[in-house]
SEVOTI-277803 format. One record per residue (C-alpha): residue in three letters; residue number from 1; y, x, z. Coordinates in steps of 0.05 Angstrom, whole numbers, always signed. Layout:
BEGIN
   residu   num        Y        X        Z
      ala   NUM        Y        X        Z
...
//
This chain:
BEGIN
   residu   num        Y        X        Z
      met     1    +2242    +1566    +2959
      val     2    +2190    +1609    +2923
      arg     3    +2209    +1633    +2856
      glu     4    +2156    +1637    +2800
      ser     5    +2143    +1707    +2776
      arg     6    +2166    +1715    +2707
      ala     7    +2120    +1742    +2652
      pro     8    +2136    +1814    +2633
      lys     9    +2184    +1821    +2578
      ser    10    +2166    +1852    +2512
      val    11    +2182    +1923    +2494
      phe    12    +2190    +1953    +2424
      ile    13    +2156    +2020    +2410
      cys    14    +2165    +2068    +2353
      lys    15    +2096    +2083    +2323
      glu    16    +2118    +2153    +2303
      cys    17    +2148    +2184    +2367
      gly    18    +2129    +2131    +2420
      his    19    +2203    +2116    +2438
      glu    20    +2208    +2050    +2477
      ser    21    +2267    +2001    +2472
      ala    22    +2281    +1939    +2512
      lys    23    +2306    +1903    +2450
      trp    24    +2291    +1903    +2377
      met    25    +2337    +1952    +2341
      gly    26    +2306    +1951    +2272
      phe    27    +2286    +2024    +2269
      cys    28    +2276    +2082    +2319
      pro    29    +2343    +2099    +2353
      ser    30    +2319    +2166    +2375
      pro    31    +2358    +2222    +2342
      ala    32    +2299    +2267    +2340
      cys    33    +2259    +2216    +2300
      ser    34    +2269    +2201    +2227
      ser    35    +2217    +2146    +2220
      ser    36    +2229    +2090    +2169
      leu    37    +2180    +2045    +2200
      pro    38    +2204    +1984    +2243
      leu    39    +2194    +1981    +2316
      val    40    +2131    +1945    +2342
      glu    41    +2134    +1891    +2394
      thr    42    +2082    +1900    +2453
      lys    43    +2076    +1881    +2524
      pro    44    +2094    +1935    +2575
      leu    45    +2042    +1968    +2620
      pro    46    +2036    +1933    +2688
      glu    47    +2046    +1974    +2747
      val    48    +1980    +2003    +2772
      ser    49    +1971    +2031    +2840
      ala    50    +1941    +2098    +2852
      lys    51    +1879    +2067    +2884
      gln    52    +1867    +2022    +2823
      ala    53    +1877    +2077    +2773
      trp    54    +1815    +2116    +2751
      asn    55    +1811    +2185    +2784
      val    56    +1762    +2241    +2769
      gly    57    +1779    +2281    +2832
      ser    58    +1835    +2313    +2869
      ala    59    +1890    +2344    +2829
      ala    60    +1883    +2416    +2810
      pro    61    +1924    +2467    +2851
      ile    62    +1981    +2503    +2816
      gln    63    +1963    +2574    +2793
      glu    64    +2003    +2635    +2772
      leu    65    +1991    +2651    +2698
      ala    66    +1969    +2723    +2718
      glu    67    +1916    +2697    +2764
      val    68    +1885    +2649    +2712
      ser    69    +1817    +2671    +2689
      his    70    +1816    +2690    +2616
      glu    71    +1739    +2680    +2610
      ser    72    +1732    +2632    +2551
      his    73    +1678    +2580    +2545
      pro    74    +1633    +2592    +2487
      arg    75    +1644    +2544    +2428
      ile    76    +1588    +2496    +2408
      gly    77    +1564    +2519    +2339
      leu    78    +1545    +2465    +2290
      ser    79    +1492    +2469    +2235
      ser    80    +1548    +2456    +2181
      glu    81    +1584    +2521    +2165
      glu    82    +1635    +2482    +2126
      leu    83    +1653    +2443    +2189
      asn    84    +1654    +2506    +2233
      arg    85    +1703    +2535    +2185
      val    86    +1750    +2478    +2193
      leu    87    +1743    +2474    +2267
      gly    88    +1756    +2549    +2274
      gly    89    +1684    +2568    +2292
      gly    90    +1656    +2508    +2328
      leu    91    +1672    +2456    +2380
      val    92    +1714    +2483    +2438
      pro    93    +1693    +2456    +2506
      gly    94    +1747    +2406    +2533
      ser    95    +1777    +2395    +2463
      val    96    +1793    +2327    +2434
      val    97    +1780    +2323    +2356
      leu    98    +1809    +2263    +2316
      leu    99    +1772    +2250    +2251
      ala   100    +1810    +2202    +2206
      gly   101    +1792    +2177    +2139
      glu   102    +1792    +2115    +2093
      pro   103    +1737    +2061    +2103
      gly   104    +1671    +2083    +2072
      val   105    +1690    +2157    +2064
      gly   106    +1633    +2177    +2110
      lys   107    +1664    +2188    +2178
      ser   108    +1606    +2153    +2218
      thr   109    +1555    +2192    +2176
      leu   110    +1587    +2259    +2192
      leu   111    +1593    +2242    +2268
      leu   112    +1519    +2223    +2270
      gln   113    +1503    +2290    +2235
      ile   114    +1546    +2326    +2286
      ala   115    +1509    +2290    +2343
      gln   116    +1442    +2311    +2310
      ser   117    +1465    +2385    +2307
      val   118    +1486    +2386    +2381
      ala   119    +1422    +2347    +2400
      ala   120    +1379    +2399    +2366
      gln   121    +1407    +2451    +2414
      asn   122    +1376    +2413    +2472
      gln   123    +1443    +2386    +2491
      lys   124    +1457    +2312    +2510
      val   125    +1504    +2269    +2465
      leu   126    +1535    +2203    +2485
      tyr   127    +1552    +2162    +2422
      val   128    +1601    +2106    +2441
      ser   129    +1602    +2055    +2383
      gly   130    +1653    +2000    +2383
      glu   131    +1640    +1977    +2312
      glu   132    +1565    +1981    +2300
      ser   133    +1504    +1957    +2339
      pro   134    +1450    +2004    +2359
      gln   135    +1405    +1975    +2306
      gln   136    +1456    +1993    +2252
      leu   137    +1461    +2064    +2277
      lys   138    +1383    +2069    +2275
      ile   139    +1383    +2050    +2204
      arg   140    +1434    +2106    +2188
      ser   141    +1394    +2155    +2228
      gln   142    +1332    +2138    +2189
      arg   143    +1369    +2152    +2125
      leu   144    +1389    +2218    +2153
      arg   145    +1317    +2230    +2174
      phe   146    +1338    +2240    +2246
      pro   147    +1291    +2210    +2301
      gly   148    +1349    +2208    +2352
      glu   149    +1323    +2250    +2409
      gly   150    +1380    +2274    +2455
      val   151    +1430    +2222    +2429
      tyr   152    +1444    +2161    +2474
      leu   153    +1480    +2100    +2448
      phe   154    +1531    +2059    +2487
      ser   155    +1560    +1997    +2452
      glu   156    +1627    +1983    +2490
      thr   157    +1700    +1974    +2475
      asp   158    +1729    +1974    +2547
      val   159    +1757    +2045    +2554
      asp   160    +1748    +2044    +2629
      leu   161    +1673    +2028    +2623
      val   162    +1669    +2083    +2570
      val   163    +1700    +2134    +2616
      asn   164    +1655    +2115    +2675
      gln   165    +1594    +2121    +2629
      leu   166    +1617    +2188    +2605
      glu   167    +1625    +2211    +2678
      glu   168    +1555    +2186    +2699
      ser   169    +1520    +2215    +2636
      ser   170    +1552    +2282    +2638
      pro   171    +1541    +2296    +2563
      ala   172    +1552    +2360    +2526
      leu   173    +1590    +2321    +2473
      gly   174    +1622    +2253    +2471
      ile   175    +1633    +2214    +2406
      val   176    +1676    +2152    +2400
      asp   177    +1672    +2108    +2339
      ser   178    +1728    +2088    +2335
      ile   179    +1790    +2097    +2378
      gln   180    +1823    +2034    +2348
      thr   181    +1768    +1987    +2376
      leu   182    +1778    +2008    +2450
      tyr   183    +1822    +1970    +2496
      ser   184    +1845    +1975    +2568
      gln   185    +1850    +1913    +2615
      asp   186    +1916    +1943    +2642
      thr   187    +1948    +1930    +2574
      ala   188    +1962    +1859    +2551
      ser   189    +1961    +1874    +2476
      gly   190    +1900    +1870    +2433
      pro   191    +1856    +1927    +2411
      gly   192    +1885    +1972    +2356
      ser   193    +1957    +1961    +2379
      val   194    +2004    +2018    +2393
      ala   195    +2000    +2011    +2469
      gln   196    +1924    +2005    +2470
      val   197    +1910    +2063    +2426
      arg   198    +1958    +2106    +2467
      glu   199    +1928    +2084    +2533
      ala   200    +1856    +2095    +2509
      gly   201    +1870    +2164    +2479
      leu   202    +1904    +2185    +2542
      lys   203    +1847    +2165    +2588
      leu   204    +1795    +2198    +2542
      met   205    +1837    +2261    +2537
      arg   206    +1845    +2265    +2612
      trp   207    +1769    +2261    +2623
      ser   208    +1755    +2314    +2570
      lys   209    +1802    +2365    +2597
      gln   210    +1779    +2358    +2668
      arg   211    +1703    +2358    +2652
      his   212    +1710    +2411    +2594
      val   213    +1669    +2367    +2549
      pro   214    +1690    +2360    +2476
      leu   215    +1706    +2292    +2447
      leu   216    +1701    +2269    +2374
      leu   217    +1746    +2208    +2359
      ala   218    +1740    +2170    +2294
      gly   219    +1807    +2141    +2270
      his   220    +1826    +2091    +2217
      leu   221    +1880    +2102    +2165
      thr   222    +1934    +2055    +2146
      lys   223    +1951    +2038    +2075
      asp   224    +2004    +2093    +2073
      gly   225    +1952    +2146    +2091
      ser   226    +1970    +2159    +2165
      val   227    +1928    +2149    +2227
      ala   228    +1931    +2077    +2253
      gly   229    +1966    +2071    +2321
      pro   230    +2023    +2113    +2349
      arg   231    +2040    +2182    +2323
      val   232    +2035    +2205    +2396
      leu   233    +1959    +2202    +2389
      glu   234    +1962    +2260    +2339
      his   235    +2004    +2299    +2388
      met   236    +1956    +2288    +2447
      val   237    +1893    +2311    +2411
      asp   238    +1875    +2384    +2397
      val   239    +1849    +2378    +2326
      val   240    +1869    +2327    +2273
      ala   241    +1823    +2329    +2209
      tyr   242    +1828    +2283    +2151
      met   243    +1768    +2266    +2108
      glu   244    +1786    +2256    +2036
      ser   245    +1750    +2235    +1973
      gln   246    +1766    +2214    +1903
      glu   247    +1741    +2148    +1874
      phe   248    +1675    +2153    +1842
      ser   249    +1665    +2224    +1864
      asp   250    +1610    +2252    +1911
      tyr   251    +1654    +2306    +1938
      arg   252    +1685    +2299    +2007
      ile   253    +1738    +2346    +2034
      ile   254    +1755    +2355    +2107
      arg   255    +1825    +2383    +2116
      ser   256    +1854    +2397    +2184
      ser   257    +1931    +2383    +2192
      lys   258    +1929    +2405    +2266
      asn   259    +1885    +2457    +2302
      arg   260    +1902    +2488    +2368
      phe   261    +1841    +2536    +2360
      gly   262    +1844    +2556    +2288
      ser   263    +1880    +2554    +2223
      thr   264    +1910    +2490    +2196
      ser   265    +1899    +2509    +2125
      glu   266    +1823    +2513    +2124
      ile   267    +1783    +2459    +2085
      gly   268    +1710    +2441    +2083
      val   269    +1674    +2417    +2020
      phe   270    +1616    +2369    +2025
      glu   271    +1574    +2332    +1975
      met   272    +1550    +2259    +1993
      thr   273    +1475    +2254    +1982
      gly   274    +1423    +2206    +2001
      gln   275    +1409    +2247    +2064
      gly   276    +1482    +2250    +2086
      leu   277    +1537    +2302    +2075
      ala   278    +1512    +2369    +2049
      asp   279    +1553    +2432    +2051
      val   280    +1581    +2460    +1986
      ala   281    +1578    +2532    +2000
      asp   282    +1610    +2556    +1934
      pro   283    +1663    +2501    +1913
      ser   284    +1689    +2545    +1857
      gln   285    +1620    +2551    +1822
      ala   286    +1608    +2474    +1832
      leu   287    +1672    +2457    +1797
      leu   288    +1663    +2507    +1741
      ser   289    +1593    +2482    +1726
      gln   290    +1624    +2417    +1700
      arg   291    +1676    +2451    +1658
      tyr   292    +1679    +2440    +1583
      asp   293    +1684    +2502    +1543
      gln   294    +1744    +2506    +1494
      ala   295    +1775    +2444    +1526
      val   296    +1847    +2432    +1505
      gly   297    +1897    +2425    +1562
      thr   298    +1860    +2460    +1616
      ala   299    +1876    +2523    +1656
      leu   300    +1843    +2557    +1716
      val   301    +1881    +2580    +1777
      pro   302    +1855    +2616    +1839
      val   303    +1886    +2583    +1901
      leu   304    +1879    +2600    +1974
      glu   305    +1855    +2547    +2024
      gly   306    +1860    +2584    +2091
      ser   307    +1816    +2645    +2086
      arg   308    +1777    +2621    +2026
      pro   309    +1798    +2633    +1953
      leu   310    +1781    +2575    +1907
      leu   311    +1782    +2573    +1832
      met   312    +1812    +2505    +1811
      glu   313    +1816    +2473    +1743
      ile   314    +1882    +2442    +1723
      gln   315    +1880    +2390    +1668
      ala   316    +1941    +2364    +1629
      leu   317    +1952    +2313    +1574
      thr   318    +2014    +2300    +1534
      ser   319    +2025    +2244    +1485
      pro   320    +2085    +2214    +1450
      ser   321    +2121    +2165    +1494
      gln   322    +2140    +2094    +1474
      leu   323    +2186    +2086    +1532
      pro   324    +2259    +2103    +1542
      val   325    +2242    +2149    +1599
      pro   326    +2177    +2185    +1590
      arg   327    +2124    +2181    +1646
      arg   328    +2104    +2239    +1690
      val   329    +2037    +2226    +1728
      ala   330    +2013    +2276    +1780
      asn   331    +1943    +2271    +1810
      gly   332    +1930    +2327    +1859
      val   333    +1997    +2362    +1850
      asp   334    +2064    +2346    +1876
      his   335    +2104    +2298    +1830
      asn   336    +2169    +2331    +1843
      arg   337    +2139    +2399    +1829
      leu   338    +2114    +2371    +1760
      leu   339    +2183    +2345    +1743
      met   340    +2213    +2413    +1756
      leu   341    +2162    +2452    +1716
      ala   342    +2168    +2404    +1658
      ala   343    +2245    +2412    +1657
      val   344    +2238    +2491    +1660
      ala   345    +2184    +2491    +1605
      ser   346    +2229    +2448    +1562
      arg   347    +2294    +2484    +1575
      arg   348    +2273    +2555    +1583
      ala   349    +2209    +2561    +1542
      gly   350    +2224    +2513    +1484
      leu   351    +2170    +2462    +1494
      glu   352    +2192    +2393    +1465
      leu   353    +2175    +2351    +1524
      ala   354    +2234    +2303    +1525
      asn   355    +2196    +2248    +1488
      gln   356    +2126    +2263    +1515
      asp   357    +2086    +2229    +1571
      ile   358    +2055    +2282    +1616
      ile   359    +1992    +2271    +1659
      val   360    +1970    +2328    +1703
      ser   361    +1908    +2325    +1746
      val   362    +1865    +2373    +1790
      ala   363    +1791    +2367    +1775
      gly   364    +1744    +2347    +1828
      gly   365    +1790    +2309    +1872
      phe   366    +1823    +2368    +1902
      arg   367    +1896    +2376    +1919
      val   368    +1937    +2440    +1903
      ser   369    +2003    +2448    +1939
      glu   370    +2020    +2522    +1934
      pro   371    +2067    +2549    +1879
      ala   372    +2015    +2599    +1854
      ala   373    +1991    +2541    +1810
      asp   374    +2057    +2534    +1774
      leu   375    +2038    +2580    +1715
      ala   376    +1971    +2545    +1706
      ile   377    +2005    +2477    +1705
      val   378    +2053    +2498    +1651
      leu   379    +2000    +2532    +1609
      ala   380    +1956    +2468    +1611
      ile   381    +2016    +2428    +1590
      ala   382    +2032    +2476    +1532
      ser   383    +1958    +2478    +1511
      ser   384    +1959    +2403    +1505
      met   385    +2023    +2400    +1470
      arg   386    +2003    +2451    +1418
      asn   387    +1931    +2426    +1413
      arg   388    +1904    +2496    +1427
      ala   389    +1853    +2514    +1479
      leu   390    +1863    +2573    +1524
      asp   391    +1813    +2629    +1526
      thr   392    +1751    +2607    +1566
      gly   393    +1752    +2670    +1608
      leu   394    +1826    +2667    +1627
      ala   395    +1855    +2650    +1695
      ala   396    +1931    +2644    +1711
      met   397    +1969    +2652    +1775
      gly   398    +2043    +2655    +1787
      glu   399    +2103    +2618    +1813
      val   400    +2151    +2593    +1760
      gly   401    +2226    +2598    +1776
      leu   402    +2283    +2555    +1749
      ser   403    +2304    +2611    +1702
      gly   404    +2236    +2612    +1669
      glu   405    +2211    +2675    +1705
      val   406    +2140    +2684    +1731
      arg   407    +2142    +2707    +1803
      ser   408    +2086    +2741    +1842
      val   409    +2042    +2706    +1892
      pro   410    +2017    +2730    +1960
      gln   411    +1946    +2760    +1968
      ala   412    +1938    +2770    +1894
      gln   413    +1881    +2820    +1903
      arg   414    +1837    +2769    +1938
      arg   415    +1850    +2717    +1883
      leu   416    +1833    +2769    +1831
      ala   417    +1768    +2785    +1866
      glu   418    +1749    +2712    +1863
      val   419    +1765    +2707    +1788
      ser   420    +1721    +2768    +1778
      arg   421    +1663    +2741    +1819
      leu   422    +1660    +2680    +1775
      gly   423    +1654    +2721    +1712
      leu   424    +1723    +2712    +1682
      ser   425    +1747    +2768    +1636
      ser   426    +1826    +2765    +1643
      cys   427    +1878    +2739    +1689
      leu   428    +1952    +2724    +1671
      leu   429    +2001    +2741    +1725
      ser   430    +2071    +2768    +1740
      glu   431    +2083    +2837    +1717
      asn   432    +2118    +2851    +1783
      val   433    +2050    +2850    +1820
      ala   434    +2003    +2873    +1764
      asp   435    +2020    +2947    +1774
      gly   436    +1996    +2950    +1847
      leu   437    +1929    +2914    +1837
      ser   438    +1859    +2946    +1833
      val   439    +1830    +2915    +1771
      pro   440    +1755    +2899    +1781
      pro   441    +1708    +2925    +1728
      gly   442    +1702    +2884    +1664
      met   443    +1770    +2849    +1675
      ser   444    +1837    +2859    +1642
      leu   445    +1906    +2837    +1667
      val   446    +1956    +2803    +1623
      pro   447    +2026    +2815    +1655
      ala   448    +2083    +2769    +1639
      arg   449    +2155    +2768    +1663
      thr   450    +2177    +2701    +1633
      leu   451    +2144    +2636    +1608
      arg   452    +2159    +2658    +1536
      gln   453    +2121    +2721    +1546
      ala   454    +2062    +2683    +1578
      phe   455    +2060    +2634    +1518
      arg   456    +2061    +2689    +1467
      ala   457    +2005    +2728    +1505
      val   458    +1956    +2669    +1511
      leu   459    +1976    +2618    +1457
      gly   460    +2008    +2663    +1403
      thr   461    +2062    +2644    +1356
      gly   462    +2067    +2596    +1298
      leu   463    +2015    +2548    +1327
      thr   464    +2016    +2475    +1311
      asp   465    +2038    +2424    +1364
      arg   466    +2049    +2362    +1317
      ala   467    +2001    +2312    +1293
      asp   468    +2021    +2326    +1220
      gly   469    +2001    +2398    +1227
      thr   470    +2072    +2426    +1218
      ala   471    +2087    +2491    +1253
      ala   472    +2122    +2488    +1321
      val   473    +2183    +2531    +1321
      leu   474    +2210    +2552    +1387
      pro   475    +2284    +2535    +1388
      pro   476    +2335    +2588    +1411
      ser   477    +2338    +2583    +1487
      phe   478    +2360    +2623    +1546
      asp   479    +2310    +2679    +1559
      pro   480    +2319    +2725    +1617
      glu   481    +2287    +2781    +1573
//
């Protein structure tokens, strides 16, 4: 009696760590994973014999670390200095770069510009498109004023055919747009599923490492801002870069969250134009060019993004709240950090914020995460609260503690040099670091030990902060002075 072969049972996979479970358990049972996402049902991979599996050659022999050649392959430099900065100096042969972003942010435009840059060096580029036809790509290339020499198009979604075409073409750079459109016939689930994205990423990474050819993969984002597919995909690739933009803004920011060949804190700033993405060589100057002089509720802060100091504009707005619990809105800064700074300013510096709605935003669509912006955030809130603009030539940097003290920030000299380069005349900072700095010509330092001292130095005393024009008297409060 011949028994019918049963269909393979489903397995349940965690999208964060890739843990597989034979039955649905709600959330990931792995003790090393703290994901709050439910497990995803998928079909298990069928057993594939070694003859059926794609093979690029015999396995490499084992080597002693001391015998491994340290001769590095030269990086492939790109025409965009901003992109070279994010990648750590260019594309590394054999590296896999994942470029993720929201729909319409400009991922495909940037990938085609990268292909144009590599093709201009007499290098062959294979562009695999699973979303657009060759005619659509030609329309984009015409907008970029790029004829297309050296870039070969391949419209396919079968990852095995893609790998075979990469092997036959032997390009200097491979581009896949996007990883979520690829599928493998060895996996029963549809394209974009956890199993398909993991299998496609693994096959592409294996080919790239053995052939020492860099690969660029475009990735989609989910509604919570993470890369669609399993989190194991981000662990497999060498570089993960996010392309960000603010609504109705022409600026685009590329921020790396993982980079095995460079710093993970570098950012690249671009401007979307009719001819594609253009480098913004001096973001600080570009942001200050739109600044309104004598604006109430604004403060400047020099922040560090990798090796680059940037001068950011912090904007704040306070208004009487009609709600039992006043609102705190943060755009570009951490919301919990804003709650802490508002509490410190109210309790330690005497600002009456208990009945005020507070809105804080970073101009230009940038995001500030380091504590060096604490002092500028509090000053912007105080400026809006008292309806008094800060000095146009003033910048502020410092971390604010829970006792109301102003603490020093790292690499203050580099930040001060950026402030001086942009023509500002003074800088408010912690008195603990002011004594050891070399003051640039034409600049003056305003040291402060507490928030109260900072308010007196830049806002004075007896200023009005109420709509009826009555003087704001600072109530007695704890002061570490």
